[in-house]
N, C-alpha and C positions, 0 to 999 in steps of 0.2 A: 221263371220256372225252377231254377236252382234253389231259391229261398223256400219255395213251397215244399220241396223234397229234402230239406236239410234236417239236421237233428242236433239234439243237445244231450249231454250226459254230465253227471257229477259223480266224482269219486272222492273218497276220503281215505288218506293214507295215514295210519296211526304210527308215525315214526318221527324222530327228531329232525329239526331243520337242517342240521349239518348233513345228514344222510340224503335229504332231498337235493340240497345244493350240489353235493358230489354226484348224484344221479344226473342232474341237469348238465353238469360239466362233462361228464363221461359220454352222455347219449344225445344231448340236444344242443350243444354249444353253438353249432352252425345255424340253428334255427331260432335262437333267442332274438326277439325284436324289441323288447321293452322290459325294463327293470324298474319297479317302483314308480310307475307312471312317468318315468323319465326316458322317453324315447330319444331326446336330444343328445344324451351322452353317447349312445351307440351310433346314431346317425352322423353326429359331428365327427366321430372317429372314422366312420366309413368315408365321409367326404374328404377328410384329411388324407386318408390312405389313397383315395382315388387321385387327388391332386398330386401327391408324392409320386404315385405310379406314372402319371402323365409327364411329370417333370424328369423322371428317371427312366429312360428306355430299357434299362437292364432288369427292372423288376418284372416278375411274372405275376399272373393273376393268382397263382397258388401262394406266392409270397404275401400278396395283399390279403387274401383270405386268412392266412396264418396269423398275420399281424392283428387283424380284427378279432380273431378268436382269442388271442392272447389278451387283448384289451378287455373283452367280455369276461374272460376267466379271472382277470385281476379285479374287476368290479364284483364278481361273485365271491371271490376270496375275501374281499374287504367289507362284506355286508355285516352289520351289527346283528349278532344272533339273539340279542335280547329284544329285538323288535320284530314286528310282522313285516313280511315283504310280499310283493306281487311281481311275478315274472310271466311274461307272455311268450309262448313258443308258437311260431307259425310255420306250417309245413304245407308245401304245394304238393298235391297228389295228382300226378299226370293222368289223363291229358288235361283236365280242366277243373279239378276240385281242390278244396282247401280244408285244412284242419287247424283250428286255433285252440290251444290249451293254455288256460290261465291258472297258474299255480299260486294259490294264496297260502304262503308259508308262514306257519306259526311255530312257536318253540317246540310243541309236542305233537303236532299233526299238520297235515296239509290238505287243503281242499283243492281239487282240480276240476275246473269247469271246462268242458269240452264242447266246442261248437264246430259244425261242419256243414257243407252244402252237399254232402254225399252220405246220407244216413246209414247206408249199408256198411260203412267202415267201422261204425260203433261196435258191432259184434266182435271185432278183432282186437279191441282195446280193452285190456284188463291187466 
């Protein structure tokens, strides 16, 4: 049922790649799930943080989240701005909906493909 009532949208932002990367760091850092088709980098860091958290009883979940965000921020800071990049941002919309934004970042513009299983949310995204 959710797939039948989902929606898609495409936006083009005519701004340089550094501006988009800064926007992602400032607004979507906690929601980045994949960078350049390399989900392994982020998930291996999450797994490492989880193992360290289990081994050290003094760490809180907020410390773990902060460490993961620092790692993702470092990956974004080290992207080569002379190449195109793809970054996936996944947001859970309570109670049971989802939003996936794929940023295809190029030197002078960015194409954002938006997919959701709750089409009504698309009117609020601009």
